C-alpha positions in Angstrom: 18.8 35.6 31.4 15.3 35.8 32.0 12.9 33.9 29.9 9.3 34.9 29.1 6.1 33.7 27.2 6.4 33.7 23.4 3.9 36.7 22.2 2.3 35.3 20.2 2.0 31.7 20.8 4.3 29.5 18.9 2.6 27.0 16.6 3.7 25.4 13.1 0.0 24.6 12.4 0.0 21.0 13.9 1.4 22.0 17.6 0.9 24.9 19.2 3.3 26.1 22.4 1.1 28.0 25.0 0.8 28.8 28.8 -0.8 26.3 31.0 -4.6 26.2 31.7 -6.6 24.9 34.4 -8.7 22.9 31.7 -5.5 21.0 30.9 -6.1 18.5 33.6 -6.7 15.9 31.1 -3.0 16.0 30.1 -1.8 16.1 33.4 -4.0 13.1 34.4 -2.8 11.1 31.6 0.9 11.8 32.0 0.5 10.2 35.5 -0.1 7.1 33.7 3.0 6.6 32.5 5.4 6.1 35.7 8.6 7.3 33.9 6.9 10.8 33.5 6.2 11.0 37.1 9.8 9.8 38.0 11.7 12.1 35.9 9.4 15.3 36.4 6.6 16.9 39.1 3.9 15.2 37.4 1.9 13.8 40.4 2.4 9.8 40.3 -1.0 9.4 42.0 -3.2 11.8 40.1 -6.6 14.0 42.1 -7.8 17.0 40.9 -6.2 19.1 43.6 -2.7 17.2 42.8 -3.2 18.2 38.9 -4.3 22.0 39.4 -1.0 22.2 41.9 1.2 21.0 38.8 -0.5 23.4 36.6 -0.1 26.4 38.9 3.7 25.4 39.5 4.2 25.4 35.7 2.5 29.1 35.5 5.0 30.0 38.8 8.4 29.2 36.7 8.0 32.4 34.8 7.8 34.4 37.7 10.5 32.6 39.6 12.9 32.9 37.0 13.6 29.3 36.6 12.4 29.1 32.9 9.3 28.8 30.8 7.0 25.8 30.9 4.5 25.7 27.9 1.7 23.1 27.2 2.0 21.2 23.4 -1.2 21.6 22.1 -2.6 19.7 18.8 -5.9 19.5 18.1 -7.3 22.2 20.4 -6.1 19.9 23.6 -2.9 19.8 25.7 -0.9 16.5 25.0 2.4 17.3 26.4 4.8 20.0 28.0 7.9 21.7 26.7 10.3 23.1 29.1 13.3 25.7 28.8 14.9 25.8 31.7 17.7 28.9 33.1 21.0 26.8 33.5 23.6 28.3 35.8 25.7 29.3 32.6 25.0 32.5 30.8 22.6 32.5 27.5 22.5 28.5 28.1 19.2 26.8 28.6 18.3 23.2 29.1 15.4 21.3 27.2 13.1 19.2 28.4 9.9 17.7 27.0 7.0 14.6 27.3 4.1 13.9 25.5 1.3 11.4 26.8 1.0 8.2 25.9 -1.8 8.4 23.7 -0.4 11.1 21.7 3.1 9.5 20.9 3.9 8.5 17.4 2.5 11.5 15.6 5.4 14.0 15.9 4.2 16.4 18.3 7.5 16.3 20.4 10.0 16.8 17.5 7.7 19.5 16.2 7.7 21.3 19.7 11.3 21.3 20.2 11.7 22.3 16.9 9.5 25.3 17.7 11.0 26.0 21.2 14.4 25.8 19.7 14.1 27.9 16.6 12.4 30.6 18.9 15.1 30.5 21.6 18.0 31.2 19.8 16.8 33.6 17.1 14.6 35.5 19.0 15.4 35.1 22.9 19.3 35.7 22.8 20.3 32.3 23.5 23.6 30.9 22.5 23.1 27.1 23.5 20.1 24.7 24.1 21.0 21.3 25.6 19.2 18.3 26.8 20.7 15.3 28.7 19.2 12.1 28.0 19.7 8.4 29.1 21.7 5.8 26.6 18.8 3.9 26.6 16.4 6.3 25.8 16.3 6.0 22.0 13.0 7.6 21.0 14.4 10.9 22.7 17.8 10.6 21.1 15.7 10.3 17.6 13.3 13.2 18.3 16.3 15.4 19.3 18.2 14.6 15.8 15.4 15.2 13.9 14.8 18.8 15.7 18.2 19.9 14.6 20.5 18.8 17.9 24.1 17.3 17.7 25.2 14.7 20.0 28.4 16.1 21.7 29.3 13.6 24.1 28.4 11.4 27.5 28.4 12.5 31.2 29.1 9.4 33.4 26.8 8.5 36.4 25.0 12.0 36.3 21.7 11.0 36.3 19.3 9.5 38.6 21.5 10.0 41.8 24.4 8.9 40.1 23.2 6.1 38.6 23.0 6.6 34.9 25.0 8.3 32.2 23.7 11.1 30.2 24.2 11.5 26.7 24.7 15.5 26.0 22.5 16.8 23.2 23.0 20.8 21.8 22.0 23.2 19.4 23.7 26.2 19.2 23.2 29.6 17.5 25.9 29.1 14.8 23.8 26.0 13.8 20.9 28.5 13.0 23.1 30.3 10.3 24.9 27.2 8.7 21.8 25.0 8.6 22.0 21.7 10.0 21.2 19.7 6.8 23.1 19.7 3.3 20.1 20.2 1.1 21.1 17.4 -1.3 18.2 15.5 -2.3 18.5 11.4 -2.3 16.5 9.4 -4.4 13.9 7.9 -2.4 14.9 4.3 -3.3 18.1 4.7 -2.3 17.0 5.9 1.3 14.6 3.2 1.4 17.6 0.7 1.0 19.9 2.6 3.8 16.8 2.3 6.2 16.2 -1.5 5.5 19.7 -2.0 6.4 19.9 0.1 9.6 16.7 -1.7 10.3 18.0 -5.0 10.0 21.0 -4.2 11.9 19.0 -3.0 14.7 16.8 -5.8 14.8 20.0 -8.1 15.0 21.3 -6.4 18.0 18.2 -6.7 19.5 18.2 -10.2 18.9 21.3 -11.1 19.8 21.5 -8.9 22.9 18.6 -11.4 24.3 20.4 -14.2 23.5 23.2 -13.3 25.5 20.5 -13.0 28.3 19.3 -16.5 27.4 22.4 -17.9 27.4 23.0 -16.8 30.9 26.3 -15.4 30.1 28.3 -13.5 33.1 26.1 -10.6 34.5 28.8 -7.8 33.8 28.8 -9.2 30.0 25.0 -8.5 29.8 25.5 -5.5 31.8 28.1 -3.9 29.3 25.8 -4.8 26.3 22.9 -2.6 27.9 25.2 0.0 29.7 27.9 0.8 26.4 25.1 0.3 24.0 26.3 3.5 22.2 26.6 1.9 18.7 23.2 0.6 19.0 21.9 3.7 20.1 22.8 5.5 17.2 21.9 3.3 14.6 18.5 3.4 16.2 18.7 7.2 15.7 19.8 6.9 12.5 17.3 4.6 11.4 14.1 6.8 13.2 15.4 9.9 11.6 15.7 8.4 7.8 12.3 6.5 8.5 10.8 10.0 9.3 12.4 11.6 6.1 10.8 8.6 4.0 7.3 9.1 5.7 7.4 13.2 5.9 5.1 13.4 2.4 2.7 10.4 3.1 -1.0 11.1 3.7 -2.7 8.8 5.6 -1.7 6.2 8.4 -2.2 3.1 5.6 0.5 4.6 3.8 2.6 4.8 6.5 1.8 0.9 8.0 2.6 -0.2 4.3 5.8 2.0 4.4 6.6 0.2 7.7 6.0 -3.6 6.2 8.0 -2.8 3.4 11.2 -2.1 5.7 11.0 -4.8 7.8 9.9 -7.2 5.0 13.4 -6.1 3.2 15.6 -5.6 5.8 19.1 -7.3 5.4 21.2 -8.6 8.4 19.3 -11.4 10.3 21.7 -13.6 11.6 20.7 -17.3 13.0 21.4 -17.0 16.7 20.2 -20.8 17.6 17.5 -23.5 16.9 13.8 -22.4 17.5 11.8 -24.0 19.8 8.5 -25.9 18.7 5.5 -26.1 21.3 2.6 -28.2 21.1 -0.4 -26.3 22.6 -3.8 -27.5 23.2 -6.5 -24.7 22.6 -6.8 -24.1 26.3 -2.8 -23.7 27.1 -2.9 -21.6 23.5 -5.8 -19.3 24.9 -4.3 -18.7 28.2 -0.6 -18.2 26.9 -2.3 -15.4 24.3 -3.8 -13.5 26.6 -0.8 -13.3 29.2 1.0 -11.6 26.5 -1.3 -9.4 25.6 -1.7 -8.2 29.2 2.0 -7.7 29.4 2.0 -5.4 26.5 -1.0 -3.4 27.8 1.4 -3.6 31.0 -1.6 -4.2 33.4 -0.8 -5.1 37.1 -1.1 -8.2 38.7 -4.4 -7.7 40.0 -6.0 -7.5 36.9 -5.3 -10.8 35.8 -7.5 -12.6 37.8 -10.0 -13.2 35.1 -7.4 -15.2 33.3 -8.6 -19.0 34.0 -5.5 -20.8 34.7 -7.0 -24.3 34.2 -4.9 -27.0 34.6 -1.6 -25.6 35.7 0.3 -28.5 35.1 -0.5 -28.6 31.3 0.5 -25.1 30.9 4.1 -25.5 32.3 4.3 -29.0 30.3 3.5 -27.5 27.2 5.1 -23.9 27.7 7.3 -23.4 30.6 9.2 -26.6 30.6 10.0 -26.9 26.8 11.2 -23.1 26.7 13.4 -23.7 29.7 15.0 -26.7 28.3 15.2 -25.8 24.3 12.7 -28.7 24.1 10.7 -28.9 20.5 8.1 -31.2 19.8 5.7 -31.9 16.7 3.9 -28.4 17.5 1.8 -25.8 16.4 3.9 -22.7 17.6 7.6 -21.8 17.0 9.5 -19.6 19.5 12.8 -18.3 18.4 15.8 -18.3 20.8 15.6 -14.2 21.1 11.9 -14.5 21.9 12.3 -17.4 24.5 13.7 -15.2 27.4 11.1 -12.6 26.9 7.9 -15.1 26.8 9.8 -16.9 30.3 10.4 -13.4 32.0 6.4 -12.7 31.3 5.2 -16.3 32.6 7.9 -15.8 36.0 5.7 -12.2 36.5 2.4 -13.4 36.2 3.6 -16.4 38.6 4.9 -14.1 41.2 1.9 -11.4 40.9 -0.5 -14.6 41.7 1.6 -15.5 44.6 2.3 -12.6 46.3 0.9 -9.4 44.5 4.1 -8.5 43.2 3.8 -6.0 40.4 3.7 -6.9 36.7 6.8 -7.5 35.0 7.9 -4.3 32.8 8.7 -5.0 29.5 11.6 -3.0 27.7 11.9 -2.3 24.0 13.5 -5.6 22.8 11.1 -7.9 25.0 8.3 -5.8 23.5 9.1 -6.7 20.2 9.8 -10.2 20.5 6.4 -10.5 22.7 4.5 -8.9 19.6 6.0 -11.5 17.3 4.9 -14.4 18.9 1.6 -13.0 19.6 1.5 -11.9 15.9 1.8 -15.9 15.7 -0.7 -16.8 18.2 -3.4 -14.9 16.6 -2.4 -15.8 13.1 -4.1 -19.5 14.1 -7.4 -18.5 15.8 
């Protein structure tokens, strides 16, 4: 089947789906800063004006070449992402792809864009089935699809990245439009909040237990199985996200949403003890270095940008931070590091050392590690 640009442009008042313009270069440049976007798309990994314009021209040609339709996701008058509807070999089947630039994430633009495109394709274009393939570890994308009315169908093993990664298959079909995707039964807000708090506690506990497995140096196969077969974790995380979105949908300000997040976290259950914490006795100089290193890790900076950090007495840093964390040795100190946080802090420190010694790229934190590093940073900052 042939896809054409929607006319008029699709909009819900917050986002608009429209053809790409040459003045959308800033969006392409921002997308290139997230290495995951160029890795899975034709966004240039190294941005130049010429490469950006070539990318935009490729998007415009996709309609003419019969591949599908590529639309810019526009919010507040500027492009913030891409929505792709690609023709599949099967009749009336269309694939869905999308990305949003880092600075525009967390505001629901991607979910709004997918909902707009899906409704248009199924109701007005003659598409019978929309499908998306998502890596099991990409929980935010799964959450987005569920909130846009897609259902998880199954798993394709060794399907993505040249046969190295499984794919979860999500779909939305034309029959879903007729029967609806929600029950329409109202749920009391206090009950929904309680469910979200419980789910949040379970997800955080799984985060912690997964990190504890790595810290305890269990067999590599066991750790790999936790990561590779974390379907239950992924589904719980998706459910938590969708329900939290429902809770915050009627909130009007960012402060209200922050307060909701704090309430969810503060009252979550299922926080098991996974071992004894390590208490560090940090001098002011070492404390300052640790705080700055962890801040840089969350900023995902490369090794070449940490030259401005004065390491001072490296022996003191090893004595006060590295050795106690590796040995699980506590002192009468001023910083508590829980067991699930220890491997993340050590990974960051090791990454810094490698970068300083040989120019190795900065250690890239996953979602669990970022959570742990941020927790330690919060405690470091609270005493300054």
